[in-house]
LUMMAR-773150 format. One line per field, with one value per residue (C-alpha): y, x, z; residue number from 1; residue in one letter. Coordinates in Angstrom, 1 decimal. Layout:
py <- (Y	...)
px <- (X	...)
pz <- (Z	...)
seq <- (NUM	...)
type <- (A	...)
//
This chain:
py <- (82.2	82.4	84.5	84.6	88.4	91.3	95.1	97.8	101.1	104.0	106.3	109.0	109.1	109.5	112.3	114.1	113.8	115.1	118.1	118.8	118.5	120.8	123.4	123.7	124.5	127.4	126.6	126.3	123.7	120.2	117.3	114.1	111.0	108.9	105.2	103.4	100.4	99.0	102.4	102.2	98.7	99.9	98.3	100.2	99.0	99.6	102.9	104.7	103.9	105.7	108.4	109.2	109.2	111.7	114.1	113.1	112.6	112.5	109.4	108.9	105.4	104.1	101.6	100.7	97.7	99.9	102.4	99.5	98.5	102.0	102.0	98.9	100.6	104.2	103.9	107.3	109.1	110.1	111.2	108.5	109.5	107.0	108.5	105.7	102.5	102.0	99.5	100.5	97.7	99.5	102.9	102.3	101.2	104.4	106.7	105.0	105.4	108.9	107.6	110.3	109.3	110.7	110.8	111.0	110.1	111.0	107.3	107.1	110.2	108.6	105.4	107.5	109.3	105.9	105.0	108.4	108.4	104.9	105.9	109.5	110.7	112.7	111.1	113.0	113.3	114.9	116.0	114.7	117.1	116.0	118.6	116.8	113.5	111.8	108.9	109.5	112.7	115.0	117.3	119.3	118.5	115.7	118.2	120.4	117.4	116.4	119.8	120.0	116.6	117.7	120.9	118.9	116.6	118.8	116.9	113.8	115.2	117.0	118.3	117.7	118.6	119.5	117.9	116.9	115.0	116.3	114.3	114.5	117.3	115.6	116.7	120.1	118.7	118.4	122.0	123.3	120.4	120.9	124.6	123.9	121.5	124.2	126.6	124.1	123.2	126.8	127.3	124.2	125.5	128.9	127.2	125.2	128.3	130.2	127.3	127.5	124.6	125.5	122.6	122.4	121.7	122.4	120.0	119.1	118.8	115.5	115.2	116.6	119.5	120.4	121.1	122.4	124.2	125.9	127.7	124.3	123.8	125.3	123.9	120.4	118.5	114.7	113.5	109.9	109.1	112.0	111.0	107.6	109.5	109.3	112.0	111.9	112.1	113.1	116.3	117.4	116.5	118.4	121.4	121.5	121.0	123.8	126.2	125.0	126.1	122.8	120.0	117.2	115.3	116.5	113.3	110.1	106.7	105.1	101.5	98.8	95.4	92.7	88.9	86.7	84.2	80.7	79.0	79.5	77.7	77.5	77.7	76.9	79.0	77.9	76.7	78.2	79.6	79.1	78.3	78.3	79.8	83.5	83.6	81.7	82.1	83.6	82.8	80.6	82.2	82.1	82.6	83.1	82.1	84.5	83.2	86.0	85.9	87.4	85.8	88.2	91.3	91.1	91.5	88.8	91.8	92.3	89.0	89.6	93.3	93.9	94.3	93.6	94.7	92.1	93.2	96.8	95.4	95.5	91.9	91.6	89.3	86.4	84.2	84.3	85.5	82.5	82.5	82.2	82.5	84.7	84.2	86.8	87.0	87.3	86.3	89.6	90.0	89.1	86.7	86.2	83.6	81.8	83.9	87.2	90.0	90.8	94.3	94.1	97.7	100.4	101.1	99.0	101.1	103.8	101.9	101.9	100.2	102.7	102.1	104.4	102.0	99.2	101.2	102.2	98.5	97.0	99.9	99.9	103.1	103.8	103.4	100.1	98.4	99.5	98.5	95.0	94.2	91.4	92.0	88.9	90.1	91.2	94.9	96.1	99.6	101.0	104.4)
px <- (9.1	5.4	2.9	-0.9	-0.9	1.5	1.6	2.7	4.1	4.0	7.0	5.4	2.4	4.6	6.5	3.2	2.1	5.4	5.2	1.6	2.6	5.6	3.3	1.6	4.8	7.2	10.5	12.5	10.2	11.6	9.4	9.9	8.4	6.6	7.1	6.0	3.8	5.9	5.4	1.7	1.7	3.6	6.9	9.6	12.5	10.7	9.1	12.1	14.2	11.9	11.1	14.8	15.0	12.1	14.1	13.2	16.0	14.3	12.3	10.3	9.6	8.0	10.7	14.4	13.7	12.1	15.0	17.4	15.5	15.9	19.6	20.1	18.5	19.9	23.2	24.4	22.3	19.2	18.2	16.3	14.1	12.5	9.3	8.4	10.0	13.7	14.9	17.8	19.8	19.4	20.5	24.2	23.5	21.4	24.0	26.8	24.9	23.5	19.9	17.7	15.1	12.3	12.8	9.6	11.0	14.0	14.8	15.3	17.5	19.7	20.0	20.9	23.6	25.2	25.4	26.7	29.3	30.5	30.9	32.1	29.5	26.4	22.9	20.7	17.4	14.0	12.2	8.6	6.3	3.1	0.5	-2.7	-2.5	-1.9	0.0	3.7	5.7	7.5	5.3	5.2	8.0	9.4	10.1	12.0	14.0	14.8	16.0	18.2	19.7	20.5	22.1	24.2	25.4	25.6	28.4	26.3	23.3	22.4	18.9	17.8	14.2	11.3	8.1	4.6	1.7	-1.9	-4.9	-7.2	-6.2	-8.2	-11.5	-12.9	-14.7	-11.2	-10.3	-10.3	-8.2	-5.7	-5.6	-4.8	-2.0	-0.5	-0.5	1.1	3.7	4.7	4.9	7.2	9.5	9.7	10.5	13.3	14.6	14.8	16.8	19.2	17.9	17.3	16.5	17.7	14.1	10.7	8.0	4.5	2.4	1.1	-0.7	-3.9	-2.3	-0.3	-3.7	-5.8	-3.2	-0.6	0.7	2.1	4.5	7.4	10.8	9.6	6.4	5.9	3.7	2.4	-0.9	-0.9	2.3	0.7	-2.2	-4.8	-6.5	-6.4	-10.2	-13.1	-13.3	-9.8	-10.5	-13.7	-12.1	-9.4	-11.7	-14.0	-11.1	-9.8	-11.0	-9.8	-12.3	-9.8	-8.4	-4.8	-3.5	-2.7	-2.8	0.5	-0.6	-2.2	-2.8	-3.4	-4.1	-5.6	-8.4	-7.4	-10.7	-14.1	-17.3	-20.9	-23.3	-27.0	-29.8	-30.6	-27.0	-25.0	-21.5	-18.6	-18.8	-22.2	-25.3	-24.4	-24.9	-27.4	-27.4	-30.7	-30.0	-27.5	-24.2	-20.5	-18.1	-14.3	-12.0	-9.2	-6.3	-6.4	-8.2	-7.9	-4.5	-3.3	-5.0	-8.4	-10.7	-13.3	-15.6	-15.8	-17.7	-20.7	-19.7	-16.4	-15.7	-12.8	-12.0	-11.9	-11.7	-12.7	-15.9	-16.8	-17.2	-18.9	-17.5	-20.0	-19.9	-17.5	-13.9	-11.8	-8.3	-6.7	-9.5	-12.4	-15.1	-16.6	-19.6	-18.4	-21.6	-21.9	-18.3	-17.8	-15.0	-13.8	-11.1	-8.6	-5.6	-7.4	-6.0	-7.9	-7.5	-8.2	-7.1	-6.2	-7.0	-7.9	-8.8	-11.2	-12.4	-10.9	-11.2	-10.3	-9.2	-12.0	-14.5	-12.9	-13.2	-16.8	-17.7	-15.6	-15.4	-11.6	-9.7	-7.5	-4.5	-5.6	-6.4	-3.1	-0.9	-2.5	-1.2	1.3	5.0	5.5	3.3	5.9	6.1	7.2	8.1	6.5	6.7)
pz <- (-51.8	-52.7	-50.7	-50.7	-50.8	-51.2	-50.6	-53.0	-51.7	-54.1	-54.0	-56.1	-53.9	-50.8	-52.5	-53.3	-49.6	-48.3	-50.6	-49.4	-45.7	-46.2	-47.8	-44.5	-42.7	-42.6	-44.4	-41.2	-39.5	-39.6	-40.6	-38.5	-40.2	-37.6	-38.5	-35.3	-35.7	-38.6	-40.4	-39.8	-41.5	-44.5	-43.5	-41.7	-43.9	-47.2	-46.1	-44.6	-47.7	-50.0	-47.4	-47.2	-51.0	-50.9	-48.7	-45.1	-42.7	-39.3	-38.1	-35.0	-33.5	-30.4	-29.2	-29.5	-31.7	-34.3	-34.1	-34.7	-37.8	-39.2	-38.4	-40.5	-43.5	-43.0	-41.1	-40.0	-42.6	-40.5	-37.1	-35.2	-32.2	-29.8	-28.4	-26.1	-24.6	-24.3	-21.7	-19.5	-21.2	-24.5	-23.4	-23.9	-27.5	-28.1	-26.7	-28.7	-32.0	-31.4	-31.1	-29.5	-27.0	-24.8	-21.0	-18.9	-15.5	-13.3	-13.1	-16.9	-16.7	-14.1	-16.1	-19.2	-17.2	-16.3	-20.0	-21.0	-18.2	-19.2	-22.9	-22.2	-24.6	-23.9	-24.2	-26.6	-24.7	-25.3	-22.2	-22.6	-20.7	-19.0	-20.1	-19.6	-21.6	-18.2	-19.9	-19.6	-19.1	-16.7	-14.7	-11.5	-9.0	-11.2	-14.0	-11.5	-10.3	-13.8	-14.7	-11.6	-12.4	-15.9	-14.7	-12.2	-14.9	-18.0	-19.6	-19.7	-21.6	-24.8	-24.5	-28.1	-27.5	-25.3	-26.4	-25.5	-27.2	-27.5	-26.3	-29.3	-31.7	-34.4	-32.8	-32.0	-28.9	-27.4	-28.2	-24.6	-23.4	-26.2	-25.6	-21.9	-23.0	-25.2	-22.3	-19.9	-22.4	-22.9	-19.2	-18.9	-21.7	-19.9	-16.6	-18.1	-19.8	-16.5	-15.2	-18.1	-20.2	-23.8	-26.2	-29.8	-30.9	-29.5	-30.9	-30.0	-33.3	-34.7	-38.1	-36.7	-34.9	-38.1	-39.7	-36.8	-34.6	-36.7	-33.6	-32.5	-35.4	-33.5	-34.6	-35.7	-36.3	-36.0	-38.8	-39.0	-40.7	-43.2	-44.9	-45.7	-47.4	-44.6	-42.6	-38.8	-38.8	-41.1	-39.1	-40.0	-43.7	-43.9	-42.1	-44.7	-47.6	-46.3	-46.5	-49.9	-53.3	-54.8	-54.0	-54.7	-51.7	-51.6	-50.0	-52.0	-50.4	-50.9	-50.1	-52.3	-50.8	-53.4	-53.7	-56.4	-56.9	-55.7	-56.5	-58.2	-57.2	-58.2	-55.3	-55.7	-54.3	-50.7	-49.9	-47.1	-47.7	-45.4	-41.7	-39.9	-41.4	-41.6	-45.3	-47.5	-51.3	-52.4	-56.1	-58.0	-57.4	-58.4	-55.6	-55.5	-52.7	-51.9	-49.8	-47.2	-43.8	-40.3	-39.8	-42.5	-41.1	-42.9	-40.0	-39.2	-38.5	-42.2	-42.7	-44.9	-45.0	-46.7	-50.4	-52.8	-56.3	-59.2	-62.8	-61.7	-60.1	-56.4	-55.1	-51.7	-49.0	-48.4	-45.3	-42.4	-43.0	-42.1	-40.7	-44.1	-46.6	-47.5	-50.1	-52.4	-54.7	-58.3	-60.0	-61.9	-63.0	-66.7	-67.6	-64.0	-63.9	-61.6	-60.7	-61.4	-59.3	-56.1	-54.5	-50.8	-50.2	-52.7	-56.4	-59.4	-62.5	-61.4	-58.4	-54.9	-51.5	-48.8	-45.3	-44.2	-45.8	-43.7	-40.6	-41.1	-41.5	-38.7	-36.2	-36.6	-36.8	-39.8	-37.5	-36.1	-39.4	-41.0	-38.1	-38.0	-41.5	-40.7	-41.1	-43.2	-46.1	-48.6	-49.5	-52.9	-53.9	-57.1	-58.6)
seq <- (1	2	3	4	5	6	7	8	9	10	11	12	13	14	15	16	17	18	19	20	21	22	23	24	25	26	27	28	29	30	31	32	33	34	35	36	37	38	39	40	41	42	43	44	45	46	47	48	49	50	51	52	53	54	55	56	57	58	59	60	61	62	63	64	65	66	67	68	69	70	71	72	73	74	75	76	77	78	79	80	81	82	83	84	85	86	87	88	89	90	91	92	93	94	95	96	97	98	99	100	101	102	103	104	105	106	107	108	109	110	111	112	113	114	115	116	117	118	119	120	121	122	123	124	125	126	127	128	129	130	131	132	133	134	135	136	137	138	139	140	141	142	143	144	145	146	147	148	149	150	151	152	153	154	155	156	157	158	159	160	161	162	163	164	165	166	167	168	169	170	171	172	173	174	175	176	177	178	179	180	181	182	183	184	185	186	187	188	189	190	191	192	193	194	195	196	197	198	199	200	201	202	203	204	205	206	207	208	209	210	211	212	213	214	215	216	217	218	219	220	221	222	223	224	225	226	227	228	229	230	231	232	233	234	235	236	237	238	239	240	241	242	243	244	245	246	247	248	249	250	251	252	253	254	255	256	257	258	259	260	261	262	263	264	265	266	267	268	269	270	271	272	273	274	275	276	277	278	279	280	281	282	283	284	285	286	287	288	289	290	291	292	293	294	295	296	297	298	299	300	301	302	303	304	305	306	307	308	309	310	311	312	313	314	315	316	317	318	319	320	321	322	323	324	325	326	327	328	329	330	331	332	333	334	335	336	337	338	339	340	341	342	343	344	345	346	347	348	349	350	351	352	353	354	355	356	357	358	359	360	361	362	363	364	365	366	367	368	369	370	371	372	373	374	375	376	377	378	379	380	381	382	383)
type <- (X	X	X	X	X	X	X	X	X	X	X	X	X	X	X	X	X	X	X	X	X	X	X	X	X	X	X	X	X	X	X	X	X	X	X	X	X	X	X	X	X	X	X	X	X	X	X	X	X	X	X	X	X	X	X	X	X	X	X	X	X	X	X	X	X	X	X	X	X	X	X	X	X	X	X	X	X	X	X	X	X	X	X	X	X	X	X	X	X	X	X	X	X	X	X	X	X	X	X	X	X	X	X	X	X	X	X	X	X	X	X	X	X	X	X	X	X	X	X	X	X	X	X	X	X	X	X	X	X	X	X	X	X	X	X	X	X	X	X	X	X	X	X	X	X	X	X	X	X	X	X	X	X	X	X	X	X	X	X	X	X	X	X	X	X	X	X	X	X	X	X	X	X	X	X	X	X	X	X	X	X	X	X	X	X	X	X	X	X	X	X	X	X	X	X	X	X	X	X	X	X	X	X	X	X	X	X	X	X	X	X	X	X	X	X	X	X	X	X	X	X	X	X	X	X	X	X	X	X	X	X	X	X	X	X	X	X	X	X	X	X	X	X	X	X	X	X	X	X	X	X	X	X	X	X	X	X	X	X	X	X	X	X	X	X	X	X	X	X	X	X	X	X	X	X	X	X	X	X	X	X	X	X	X	X	X	X	X	X	X	X	X	X	X	X	X	X	X	X	X	X	X	X	X	X	X	X	X	X	X	X	X	X	X	X	X	X	X	X	X	X	X	X	X	X	X	X	X	X	X	X	X	X	X	X	X	X	X	X	X	X	X	X	X	X	X	X	X	X	X	X	X	X	X	X	X	X	X	X	X	X	X	X	X	X	X	X	X	X	X	X	X	X	X	X	X	X	X	X	X	X	X	X)
//
């Protein structure tokens, strides 16, 4: 099958990033690879395969459908943890296959108990503690009720973890809030311990907290964006670089998104390019059409702002990004030709198009842009 663009995933870059992350951790701290959002747009099936080959054996997802996809790639060879949505109808499947999952309500505990009792096998649960995110989580009286329910049904549960999530560890302006969350989390762990509930793993740190709050490393950290070669925020990056004697970015982007030139056209000065009148040629130009548009994850907000790489030259987007096509100015690129490689994201020679550059132009976050890359763009593993 032919495709208008494709994505390359670098195994060696991933191995480099994993090594860097592990250098930040004590030897006994486990690294959970967060692969929600289709592995941040990199492709769950492709990514977990090479991540496992690079030594990772714990994967965190948002929902049961993502857990199922990992299970098809790595049957019985990795721990899979659902951090978010699991429908009651999926609990029996999760218990049967040793899939671990967060519980953030007594109702979910009760439903998990039904599945565990039916299968005569304990549900592996992580107690998600409400510490100030005010999104999901067990807090106050509900935490007490959850603990009492587990103690009354001990044969039906294995408390695999006690966890929480920080509300903005990537920014110093949230420091007081995060510090409060850490304190409330520790109080909850102590409360559960006094009741006789001791989890196999304590975990709270995301990528940002790994770098900014080393006291949160505990037994396991859940790392998403950093393993793919991106920093949680410019602030975290500059904080690290300010403490490092090496001025080289220690993370490597593992993704390259590529297409090709499908058409070349000469446009006379004064003519408009594409839909509407947003771009008018001020000189005789040569433009190239690239078969990628907003239907393929290239934001319409990058109209007249984005850039691509062709023959190691930066070619600016001209005109409105269409559903399936964008146009770029190739006037100054020597020997440009049909079928030339076009790099939409990643490296070509010494030049690169970064996700950060996309975000600055379109107001998207790194996370948002990556996860919007459609699943049907083929992903290929390269060294």
